C-alpha positions as semicolon CSV with decimal commas, in nm:
position;residue;x (nm);y (nm);z (nm)
1;M;0,126;-0,908;-2,519
2;D;0,148;-1,170;-2,791
3;S;-0,119;-1,438;-2,796
4;V;0,117;-1,725;-2,708
5;T;0,218;-1,549;-2,387
6;Q;-0,145;-1,478;-2,304
7;I;-0,228;-1,848;-2,348
8;L;0,059;-1,940;-2,113
9;L;-0,055;-1,685;-1,854
10;G;-0,417;-1,801;-1,868
11;A;-0,315;-2,164;-1,835
12;S;-0,081;-2,093;-1,541
13;V;-0,343;-1,890;-1,357
14;S;-0,612;-2,152;-1,409
15;V;-0,385;-2,432;-1,289
16;A;-0,298;-2,232;-0,979
17;V;-0,663;-2,163;-0,893
18;M;-0,806;-2,507;-0,970
19;G;-0,525;-2,683;-0,788
20;R;-0,604;-3,044;-0,698
21;R;-0,973;-3,015;-0,778
22;T;-0,935;-3,135;-1,138
23;A;-0,677;-3,279;-1,376
24;L;-0,387;-3,052;-1,459
25;W;-0,453;-3,068;-1,832
26;K;-0,817;-2,964;-1,791
27;S;-0,738;-2,649;-1,599
28;A;-0,447;-2,567;-1,832
29;V;-0,655;-2,609;-2,150
30;W;-0,948;-2,403;-2,028
31;G;-0,720;-2,136;-1,886
32;G;-0,527;-2,118;-2,211
33;V;-0,850;-2,075;-2,408
34;A;-0,960;-1,800;-2,169
35;G;-0,623;-1,631;-2,206
36;L;-0,657;-1,629;-2,585
37;L;-1,022;-1,524;-2,621
38;P;-0,987;-1,146;-2,572
39;D;-0,745;-1,121;-2,865
40;L;-0,994;-1,274;-3,107
41;D;-1,119;-0,919;-3,166
42;V;-0,842;-0,893;-3,426
43;L;-1,073;-1,095;-3,650
44;L;-1,323;-0,806;-3,650
45;D;-1,299;-0,562;-3,940
46;H;-1,431;-0,213;-3,867
47;G;-1,381;-0,105;-4,227
48;D;-1,072;0,108;-4,170
49;P;-0,717;0,024;-4,053
50;I;-0,711;0,311;-3,802
51;L;-1,043;0,204;-3,654
52;N;-0,919;-0,155;-3,644
53;M;-0,617;-0,036;-3,448
54;I;-0,818;0,175;-3,205
55;R;-1,097;-0,079;-3,155
56;H;-0,850;-0,359;-3,078
57;R;-0,830;-0,408;-2,700
58;A;-1,170;-0,245;-2,653
59;E;-1,483;-0,429;-2,529
60;T;-1,313;-0,768;-2,540
61;H;-1,056;-0,633;-2,293
62;S;-1,308;-0,484;-2,049
63;L;-1,247;-0,608;-1,696
64;L;-1,619;-0,601;-1,619
65;L;-1,735;-0,774;-1,937
66;L;-1,469;-1,043;-1,909
67;A;-1,560;-1,111;-1,547
68;L;-1,923;-1,154;-1,650
69;F;-1,829;-1,377;-1,943
70;A;-1,652;-1,612;-1,701
71;L;-1,988;-1,715;-1,553
72;P;-2,130;-1,896;-1,861
73;M;-1,783;-2,016;-1,961
74;A;-1,740;-2,183;-1,620
75;W;-2,085;-2,341;-1,652
76;V;-1,980;-2,496;-1,987
77;A;-1,648;-2,623;-1,846
78;S;-1,808;-2,778;-1,536
79;R;-2,078;-2,950;-1,746
80;I;-1,843;-3,082;-2,013
81;H;-1,625;-3,244;-1,747
82;R;-1,929;-3,353;-1,544
83;Q;-1,814;-3,154;-1,243
84;P;-2,115;-2,933;-1,158
85;Q;-1,997;-2,917;-0,798
86;L;-1,687;-2,732;-0,922
87;Y;-1,879;-2,449;-1,088
88;G;-1,755;-2,202;-0,826
89;P;-1,383;-2,286;-0,861
90;W;-1,416;-2,287;-1,241
91;C;-1,571;-1,939;-1,219
92;W;-1,274;-1,805;-1,023
93;A;-1,017;-1,982;-1,239
94;L;-1,160;-1,864;-1,571
95;M;-1,242;-1,517;-1,443
96;L;-0,882;-1,465;-1,338
97;A;-0,751;-1,620;-1,659
98;L;-0,968;-1,378;-1,857
99;V;-0,900;-1,056;-1,664
100;T;-0,524;-1,111;-1,633
101;H;-0,514;-1,082;-2,012
102;P;-0,598;-0,707;-2,022
103;L;-0,404;-0,648;-1,700
104;L;-0,093;-0,782;-1,871
105;D;-0,172;-0,577;-2,182
106;L;-0,175;-0,268;-1,960
107;M;0,199;-0,316;-1,914
108;T;0,255;-0,254;-2,287
109;I;0,235;0,083;-2,462
110;Y;-0,039;-0,002;-2,713
111;G;-0,338;0,112;-2,509
112;T;-0,605;-0,107;-2,347
113;Q;-0,963;0,001;-2,280
114;V;-1,007;-0,187;-1,953
115;F;-1,298;0,028;-1,831
116;Q;-1,531;-0,033;-2,123
117;P;-1,827;0,022;-2,155
118;F;-1,799;0,326;-1,925
119;T;-1,512;0,490;-2,113
120;D;-1,310;0,423;-2,426
121;E;-0,995;0,576;-2,276
122;A;-0,697;0,352;-2,354
123;Y;-0,433;0,297;-2,086
124;G;-0,081;0,161;-2,112
125;L;0,223;0,176;-1,885
126;G;0,467;0,077;-2,158
127;S;0,722;-0,097;-1,937
128;I;0,738;-0,420;-2,137
129;F;0,761;-0,494;-2,508
130;I;0,474;-0,681;-2,670
131;I;0,703;-0,986;-2,706
132;D;0,944;-1,048;-2,421
133;P;1,113;-1,392;-2,408
134;V;1,212;-1,364;-2,043
135;Y;0,855;-1,316;-1,924
136;S;0,715;-1,582;-2,154
137;L;0,984;-1,840;-2,074
138;A;0,918;-1,813;-1,700
139;L;0,557;-1,914;-1,761
140;L;0,644;-2,180;-2,020
141;I;0,910;-2,348;-1,807
142;G;0,679;-2,343;-1,505
143;L;0,398;-2,512;-1,698
144;L;0,618;-2,770;-1,868
145;A;0,791;-2,860;-1,543
146;A;0,451;-2,889;-1,373
147;F;0,335;-3,144;-1,631
148;C;0,655;-3,340;-1,580
149;A;0,629;-3,340;-1,200
150;K;0,560;-3,675;-1,034
151;T;0,306;-3,543;-0,786
152;M;0,027;-3,286;-0,808
153;G;0,169;-3,098;-0,512
154;K;0,505;-3,054;-0,678
155;A;0,337;-2,958;-1,007
156;L;0,136;-2,683;-0,840
157;T;0,444;-2,553;-0,659
158;I;0,647;-2,534;-0,979
159;N;0,364;-2,364;-1,168
160;G;0,329;-2,118;-0,881
161;W;0,697;-2,030;-0,903
162;G;0,655;-1,962;-1,275
163;L;0,383;-1,711;-1,193
164;V;0,588;-1,552;-0,915
165;L;0,900;-1,511;-1,128
166;S;0,710;-1,376;-1,428
167;S;0,527;-1,129;-1,204
168;A;0,857;-1,023;-1,046
169;Y;0,989;-0,956;-1,396
170;L;0,693;-0,727;-1,464
171;A;0,769;-0,540;-1,143
172;W;1,132;-0,509;-1,251
173;S;1,024;-0,368;-1,587
174;A;0,823;-0,094;-1,416
175;L;1,117;-0,006;-1,188
176;G;1,356;-0,008;-1,483
177;Q;1,127;0,222;-1,678
178;A;1,107;0,465;-1,385
179;W;1,486;0,477;-1,359
180;V;1,531;0,536;-1,732
181;M;1,260;0,806;-1,721
182;H;1,454;0,984;-1,446
183;H;1,784;0,955;-1,632
184;A;1,625;1,070;-1,959
185;R;1,481;1,381;-1,795
186;Q;1,824;1,469;-1,658
187;S;1,978;1,419;-2,004
188;L;1,714;1,635;-2,171
189;Q;1,750;1,914;-1,918
190;A;2,129;1,908;-1,947
191;Q;2,092;1,951;-2,324
192;G;1,835;2,229;-2,294
193;L;1,551;2,014;-2,432
194;P;1,195;1,992;-2,297
195;S;1,108;1,691;-2,085
196;Q;0,739;1,746;-2,009
197;Q;0,601;1,516;-2,281
198;L;0,822;1,211;-2,249
199;L;0,778;0,850;-2,355
200;V;1,001;0,565;-2,235
201;T;0,946;0,214;-2,370
202;P;1,168;-0,096;-2,395
203;A;1,334;-0,183;-2,722
204;P;1,223;-0,513;-2,881
205;L;1,260;-0,836;-2,682
206;S;1,432;-0,696;-2,376
207;T;1,420;-0,457;-2,080
208;L;1,795;-0,397;-2,103
209;L;1,759;-0,130;-2,374
210;W;1,504;0,151;-2,373
211;R;1,376;0,397;-2,633
212;V;1,310;0,755;-2,525
213;V;1,093;1,004;-2,717
214;A;1,045;1,368;-2,613
215;L;0,807;1,604;-2,791
216;D;0,927;1,956;-2,871
217;G;0,682;2,159;-3,079
218;E;0,764;2,097;-3,445
219;R;1,013;1,826;-3,357
220;F;1,051;1,515;-3,148
221;H;1,375;1,385;-3,002
222;E;1,456;1,014;-3,005
223;G;1,728;0,847;-2,804
224;F;1,822;0,507;-2,662
225;Y;1,953;0,412;-2,322
226;A;2,100;0,072;-2,231
227;L;2,144;-0,024;-1,867
228;M;2,507;-0,092;-1,958
229;D;2,543;0,279;-2,044
230;G;2,565;0,362;-1,676
231;A;2,572;0,738;-1,615
232;R;2,632;0,823;-1,981
233;P;2,373;1,079;-2,096
234;V;2,117;0,979;-2,356
235;R;2,215;1,101;-2,703
236;F;1,911;1,242;-2,883
237;V;1,843;1,294;-3,253
238;A;1,579;1,545;-3,360
239;Y;1,317;1,470;-3,624
240;E;1,031;1,670;-3,770
241;R;0,686;1,576;-3,645
242;G;0,474;1,806;-3,862
243;A;0,304;1,991;-3,577
244;A;0,211;2,284;-3,803
245;L;0,068;2,049;-4,064
246;A;-0,128;1,869;-3,794
247;A;-0,265;2,201;-3,667
248;Q;-0,373;2,300;-4,019
249;N;-0,563;1,972;-4,047
250;A;-0,680;1,953;-3,688
251;E;-1,040;1,886;-3,797
252;H;-0,946;1,576;-3,992
253;P;-1,129;1,290;-3,815
254;Q;-0,844;1,044;-3,866
255;I;-0,591;1,282;-3,713
256;Q;-0,823;1,343;-3,420
257;R;-0,863;0,971;-3,363
258;L;-0,493;0,892;-3,364
259;A;-0,397;1,203;-3,167
260;R;-0,626;1,094;-2,884
261;F;-0,528;0,728;-2,899
262;T;-0,153;0,806;-2,888
263;D;-0,179;1,081;-2,624
264;G;-0,013;1,318;-2,870
265;F;0,279;1,094;-2,967
266;Y;0,225;1,103;-3,342
267;K;0,362;1,280;-3,645
268;V;0,207;1,404;-3,968
269;A;0,383;1,438;-4,303
270;D;0,283;1,551;-4,651
271;Q;0,394;1,286;-4,901
272;N;0,317;1,381;-5,257
273;G;0,011;1,579;-5,158
274;R;-0,127;1,313;-4,923
275;L;-0,133;1,320;-4,545
276;V;0,052;1,039;-4,369
277;I;0,004;1,003;-3,995
278;T;0,228;0,785;-3,778
279;D;0,206;0,649;-3,424
280;L;0,544;0,732;-3,267
281;R;0,504;0,490;-2,976
282;M;0,563;0,162;-3,160
283;G;0,874;0,141;-3,376
284;Q;1,167;0,375;-3,419
285;E;1,291;0,613;-3,685
286;P;1,232;0,557;-3,970
287;A;1,034;0,232;-3,924
288;Y;0,698;0,225;-3,748
289;V;0,430;-0,040;-3,707
290;F;0,138;0,199;-3,747
291;S;0,168;0,455;-4,023
292;F;-0,132;0,549;-4,238
293;D;-0,201;0,734;-4,563
294;I;-0,524;0,923;-4,485
295;G;-0,567;1,095;-4,820
296;P;-0,525;1,457;-4,936
297;P;-0,630;1,754;-4,725
298;L;-0,946;1,915;-4,863
299;Q;-1,059;2,274;-4,848
300;G;-1,377;2,335;-4,651
301;G;-1,395;1,994;-4,490
302;Y;-1,269;1,638;-4,521
303;S;-1,397;1,334;-4,694
304;H;-1,369;1,006;-4,507
305;P;-1,145;0,792;-4,726
306;V;-1,040;0,456;-4,589
307;A;-0,688;0,486;-4,452
308;Q;-0,413;0,278;-4,606
309;Q;-0,159;0,130;-4,367
310;Q;0,205;0,182;-4,460
311;S;0,398;-0,012;-4,199
312;R;0,773;-0,016;-4,243
313;R;1,019;-0,241;-4,066
314;L;1,394;-0,232;-4,020
315;E;1,601;-0,494;-4,196
316;L;1,592;-0,786;-3,953
317;R;1,959;-0,888;-3,952
318;A;2,088;-0,533;-3,918
319;G;1,829;-0,457;-3,652
320;L;1,915;-0,759;-3,437
321;K;2,287;-0,690;-3,469
322;W;2,242;-0,332;-3,356
323;L;2,011;-0,443;-3,075
324;G;2,271;-0,683;-2,936
325;Q;2,553;-0,431;-2,963
326;R;2,348;-0,151;-2,812
327;I;2,235;-0,368;-2,518
328;M;2,604;-0,423;-2,439
329;G;2,654;-0,047;-2,410
330;Q;2,807;0,032;-2,747
331;D;2,698;0,385;-2,840
332;L;2,595;0,316;-3,197
333;P;2,335;0,500;-3,409
334;P;2,030;0,284;-3,483
335;P;1,982;0,133;-3,830
336;G;1,824;0,387;-4,063
337;A;1,901;0,685;-3,840
338;G;1,899;1,011;-4,033
339;R;1,706;0,869;-4,331
């Protein structure tokens, strides 16, 4: 999730755990810092955009390492505030503020390596978009109302409700994704399309509209389903994914990296004699967040040129207009479709 939301979650969790033991602002500040810390790995440069992408949400998102880091962090907090007797509660508060960060990230599609250092496998449910105002506002309103409450008891109750409602929204997102997955499979089967390799993720900013991607050999099929669509089948558009080109260059280290990280949801294209590889999970045709020029294919082996990121975004105004109309159930092609 975005860093602001992670700060809000960390602060809310810390406030809930510390309770009446310390001032509200102290627990909120330290929890917010703990919620932000794992994302500071974006400041690390691994020398290549693809490596930077893959190594984000790695060791700094390890449940074990974060739990261990809470021990010295709690010691610092308890000493700064001259509350050594509260070392134990600070440990629990900051540990939970730290580990809920990667647990929330698991709900997105990006991929989070929560079991580092034992494995670098990246996991992601993909039931919530990286920025979701509904989830974030539940936490924000709960925290703000807590600070405005006249008594500590009321403040803790309000903050607790913010956590409950935001968590309920996460549960809803998982249920919504499961329903759309079921409906998408039915639509694919009715149209004679394969449904074994299927990806369902929410469109930007909402869980009312979902993007569906199904892999089919040389092609992938993209469609959108809004909850307002009801029983209407998902309408899919087929695009080339360069499976043959990927097979011809299967030994390319950059292709191997991204193929593993995306669980196969990628495409490869030859653009003017240079290989361009794209993560199909984040974005939509023809605009994707993670697309990389990895250089020309070479006979007898591959050099290791630094990849060049080629992110492309839809025009904002047109994209937001389509998003609003599509959420309301209007069966409109997405901006840029067919380009």
